[in-house]
Legacy VTK file of the C-alpha trace (Angstrom):
# vtk DataFile Version 3.0
C-alpha trace
ASCII
DATASET POLYDATA
POINTS 236 float
54.134 32.262 201.436
50.994 33.311 203.127
51.373 34.692 207.065
54.806 36.635 206.304
52.817 38.262 203.230
49.805 38.973 205.391
51.898 40.638 208.086
53.583 42.896 206.009
50.603 43.749 204.079
49.169 44.968 207.133
51.934 47.010 208.304
51.670 48.810 205.020
47.756 49.536 205.698
48.803 50.346 208.690
50.750 53.212 207.526
47.770 54.195 204.684
44.805 53.715 206.993
46.217 54.750 210.522
42.874 56.136 211.637
40.533 53.608 209.742
42.000 50.448 210.908
41.372 48.700 213.943
42.520 45.026 215.352
45.259 43.378 217.453
48.953 44.555 216.580
51.372 43.486 216.653
50.518 40.086 214.231
52.872 37.163 213.992
53.490 34.259 212.629
51.945 32.574 215.528
49.451 34.493 216.197
46.028 32.660 216.939
43.344 33.413 213.771
41.003 35.786 215.618
44.203 38.057 215.404
43.979 37.951 211.707
40.997 40.060 211.357
40.673 43.443 211.648
38.729 46.195 210.444
38.824 49.057 207.874
36.022 52.310 208.671
35.030 52.868 204.731
33.251 56.469 204.425
32.251 57.096 200.749
31.900 60.326 199.457
28.207 61.123 198.504
26.566 63.482 196.511
24.834 67.257 197.362
20.987 66.896 198.223
18.971 69.567 197.819
22.174 72.488 197.330
23.813 71.301 200.925
26.468 68.191 201.494
25.117 65.134 202.950
26.542 63.618 205.596
28.774 60.320 204.834
27.183 56.764 205.892
30.291 55.270 207.911
30.489 51.351 207.036
33.006 48.746 208.480
34.576 46.215 206.017
36.124 43.248 208.158
38.526 41.219 206.921
40.134 37.962 207.699
42.857 36.345 206.036
42.787 32.722 205.602
45.899 30.589 205.896
46.883 30.159 202.593
46.668 34.295 201.788
46.822 35.963 199.028
47.139 32.543 197.170
43.398 32.198 198.354
40.870 35.036 198.933
40.204 36.781 202.271
37.183 36.707 204.247
35.164 40.099 203.983
32.131 40.844 205.702
30.603 44.271 205.477
28.389 46.025 208.686
27.338 49.585 210.292
28.525 50.688 213.304
26.808 48.662 216.641
23.276 51.435 216.672
24.340 53.635 213.681
21.342 54.855 211.985
20.466 53.635 208.407
22.346 55.334 206.067
20.084 57.389 203.319
20.387 55.555 200.143
21.815 51.980 201.872
20.490 49.087 203.238
23.206 46.650 204.511
21.385 44.060 205.125
19.959 43.918 201.603
22.895 45.280 199.905
25.920 43.339 201.321
25.676 40.490 199.194
25.748 42.390 196.186
28.426 44.692 197.336
30.830 42.121 198.424
30.043 40.317 195.157
31.175 43.676 193.463
34.516 42.329 194.335
34.904 38.967 193.032
36.826 39.710 189.647
39.273 42.235 191.456
39.916 39.486 194.148
40.477 36.609 191.221
42.608 39.227 188.853
44.828 39.620 192.563
45.025 36.102 193.594
48.780 35.615 195.053
49.159 39.465 196.048
48.245 41.861 198.739
44.911 42.898 197.448
43.370 44.456 200.596
44.093 48.385 199.635
42.857 47.721 196.134
39.666 45.592 197.377
39.099 48.875 199.865
39.229 51.195 196.801
36.978 49.137 194.622
34.677 48.605 197.269
34.314 52.737 198.364
33.720 53.339 194.432
30.794 50.669 194.229
29.183 52.135 197.381
29.339 55.480 195.851
28.237 54.393 192.598
25.287 52.518 194.366
24.251 55.633 195.905
24.780 57.952 193.146
22.176 56.055 191.278
19.638 55.581 193.877
20.118 59.684 194.166
19.612 59.800 190.420
16.598 57.231 190.156
14.967 59.484 193.012
15.936 62.772 191.253
14.761 61.477 188.189
11.068 60.583 189.546
10.770 63.796 191.119
11.534 65.569 187.694
8.807 63.330 186.162
6.203 64.314 188.895
7.217 67.853 187.986
7.160 67.581 184.194
3.610 65.981 184.628
2.527 68.444 186.764
3.734 71.366 184.336
2.185 69.419 181.748
-0.983 69.765 183.213
-1.013 73.187 183.708
0.033 73.532 180.100
-2.700 72.123 178.770
-5.223 74.325 180.177
-3.621 77.135 177.726
-2.483 75.329 175.063
-6.240 73.005 174.826
-5.993 69.561 174.250
-3.992 67.406 171.522
-5.852 67.146 168.044
-5.632 63.289 167.333
-8.115 61.846 164.397
-10.505 60.302 166.876
-11.027 63.594 168.621
-11.255 65.825 165.321
-14.008 63.311 164.249
-16.070 63.543 167.524
-15.414 67.057 167.462
-16.902 67.191 163.762
-19.780 65.147 164.576
-20.656 67.810 167.216
-20.050 70.550 165.394
-22.412 69.603 162.207
-25.402 68.431 165.317
-24.991 72.272 166.852
-25.347 73.659 163.602
-27.984 71.231 162.874
-29.613 72.457 165.826
-29.260 75.896 165.056
-30.504 75.957 161.780
-33.747 74.497 163.043
-33.758 77.395 165.378
-33.463 79.626 162.707
-36.061 78.451 160.501
-38.611 77.735 163.396
-37.459 81.818 164.094
-38.447 83.104 160.187
-41.658 80.698 160.338
-42.696 82.610 163.882
-41.754 85.864 162.013
-43.584 85.524 158.491
-46.953 84.147 160.413
-46.811 87.500 162.161
-46.211 89.416 159.149
-49.581 87.558 157.731
-51.642 88.328 160.794
-50.524 91.772 160.600
-51.795 92.502 157.365
-54.997 90.779 157.940
-55.143 93.154 161.050
-54.340 95.928 158.559
-57.554 95.282 156.841
-60.381 97.254 157.496
-63.392 95.488 158.950
-66.982 96.886 157.873
-67.674 98.629 160.773
-64.196 100.636 160.474
-65.289 101.422 156.723
-68.625 103.025 157.852
-66.624 104.642 161.206
-64.847 106.035 158.336
-67.501 107.488 156.320
-66.574 104.888 153.296
-69.398 102.739 153.423
-71.757 105.849 153.038
-70.435 107.216 150.131
-69.612 103.783 148.064
-74.010 103.293 148.214
-74.417 106.493 147.430
-72.280 106.399 144.473
-74.044 103.383 143.568
-77.587 105.006 143.755
-76.487 107.681 141.439
-75.253 105.337 138.924
-78.693 103.610 139.300
-80.570 106.758 138.899
-78.907 107.717 135.892
-79.140 104.500 133.918
-83.166 104.610 134.635
-83.332 108.198 133.099
-81.323 106.913 129.969
-83.772 104.075 129.531
-86.718 105.898 129.781
-85.225 108.835 127.149
LINES 1 237
236 0 1 2 3 4 5 6 7 8 9 10 11 12 13 14 15 16 17 18 19 20 21 22 23 24 25 26 27 28 29 30 31 32 33 34 35 36 37 38 39 40 41 42 43 44 45 46 47 48 49 50 51 52 53 54 55 56 57 58 59 60 61 62 63 64 65 66 67 68 69 70 71 72 73 74 75 76 77 78 79 80 81 82 83 84 85 86 87 88 89 90 91 92 93 94 95 96 97 98 99 100 101 102 103 104 105 106 107 108 109 110 111 112 113 114 115 116 117 118 119 120 121 122 123 124 125 126 127 128 129 130 131 132 133 134 135 136 137 138 139 140 141 142 143 144 145 146 147 148 149 150 151 152 153 154 155 156 157 158 159 160 161 162 163 164 165 166 167 168 169 170 171 172 173 174 175 176 177 178 179 180 181 182 183 184 185 186 187 188 189 190 191 192 193 194 195 196 197 198 199 200 201 202 203 204 205 206 207 208 209 210 211 212 213 214 215 216 217 218 219 220 221 222 223 224 225 226 227 228 229 230 231 232 233 234 235
């Protein structure tokens, strides 16, 4: 058990990942421990962004066989190619521990069996899920900003939502406005009435106006005629 299974698994992996696997070959039972390490390139699928295909990141999974593998877990490390730019939606220095620990259950379930192909498959799926989750989170934040902007724009046409507090405030303001209007109307009515009284007073003729119209002399003559007639009646 151990070294023979490691060599056999490595030969199978060479046929499965002819372009993705690197490391010294052939492995032998007497190979140095450094020759028991190899690296598999992982290129996870990433979702489209803005309707265009996004460039898939390149990651290296380095596998080292301990003496008793597969009866004990392989030693794993995850890294970026040298001088590679930081891939979008991934931060390997931060995400490495999470991604490698996500393989724990798979390793425990496959102890005693060749498991590297399974680990590579699960790791790729976990990387893709992490990217999808972060893309969805970014899109959700963008959608929220767009919804808030749309809501603010719609509020210009639909007005403010009525609540008990806003209704009471409006009612108080409305009543104050109506009272102010009633007071204004009352003042206007009083002014009109006052002007009417002044106009009526002005309509009454003054003594001079009566005299100018000849009304004063007529009244006096009528009074004199009346007095003469009264005297004549008294004499007779």
